[in-house]
C-alpha positions in Angstrom: 26.0 -23.7 -11.7 26.6 -26.7 -9.4 30.4 -26.5 -9.9 30.7 -23.2 -8.0 32.3 -23.5 -4.5 29.9 -20.7 -3.2 26.2 -21.0 -2.5 24.0 -19.5 -5.1 21.4 -17.0 -3.8 20.0 -14.9 -6.7 17.3 -13.6 -4.4 19.8 -11.7 -2.4 18.5 -13.1 0.9 22.0 -14.4 2.0 25.2 -12.6 2.4 27.7 -14.6 0.2 26.7 -15.8 -3.2 27.8 -16.0 -6.9 25.1 -16.2 -9.6 25.1 -16.2 -13.3 22.8 -14.2 -15.4 21.8 -13.8 -19.1 19.7 -11.0 -20.6 17.2 -12.7 -22.9 17.3 -12.0 -26.6 20.8 -10.7 -26.3 24.3 -12.1 -26.1 24.8 -10.5 -22.7 25.9 -13.0 -20.0 27.7 -12.5 -16.8 28.2 -13.3 -13.1 27.4 -11.3 -10.0 28.8 -11.8 -6.6 28.1 -10.5 -3.1 30.5 -11.2 -0.3 30.3 -10.3 3.3 30.0 -12.2 6.7 31.2 -15.6 5.5 34.0 -14.7 3.0 35.1 -11.1 3.0 34.5 -9.9 6.6 36.9 -12.4 8.2 39.7 -11.3 5.8 39.2 -7.6 6.4 38.7 -7.8 10.2 42.1 -9.4 10.7 43.8 -6.1 10.2 43.0 -2.5 10.8 43.1 -1.5 7.1 42.4 2.1 6.1 38.9 2.3 4.4 40.4 2.8 0.9 42.8 -0.2 1.4 39.9 -2.4 2.6 37.8 -1.4 -0.4 40.7 -2.2 -2.8 41.3 -5.6 -1.1 37.6 -6.4 -1.2 37.5 -5.7 -4.9 40.5 -8.0 -5.5 38.9 -10.8 -3.4 35.6 -10.4 -5.3 37.5 -10.6 -8.6 39.2 -13.8 -7.5 35.9 -15.3 -6.5 34.2 -14.4 -9.8 37.1 -15.8 -11.9 37.4 -19.0 -9.8 33.6 -19.6 -10.1 33.9 -19.6 -13.9 36.8 -22.0 -14.2 36.3 -25.7 -14.2 39.4 -27.1 -12.5 40.2 -28.2 -9.0 42.7 -25.6 -7.7 43.2 -22.1 -6.4 43.0 -18.7 -8.0 45.1 -15.8 -6.9 44.9 -12.2 -8.1 48.1 -10.1 -8.1 48.4 -6.5 -9.0 51.5 -4.4 -9.0 51.7 -0.7 -9.5 53.4 2.6 -8.5 50.7 4.0 -6.3 50.1 3.8 -2.5 49.8 0.0 -2.8 52.8 -1.3 -4.7 51.7 -4.9 -4.5 48.3 -6.4 -3.9 47.7 -10.2 -3.6 44.3 -11.8 -3.0 
């Protein structure tokens, strides 16, 4: 996974990583991400978000990271969600 813009740390020793996995003898494949000090914390600490809003934004940022790590193009990925709840528009 040399194309990913994030360091790979499947041991979990670091704080920010994206890693691929495959369960042997099955067709199950996927990616796992853990974001914190380097990626997610600076975004969340810029504002005093309520806990639920910070959690929602963290999920959206993680989704954007997972999708962008799987694409093979030089560009940016944005996640946008629109709804009728307490957060009418979310962009990450």
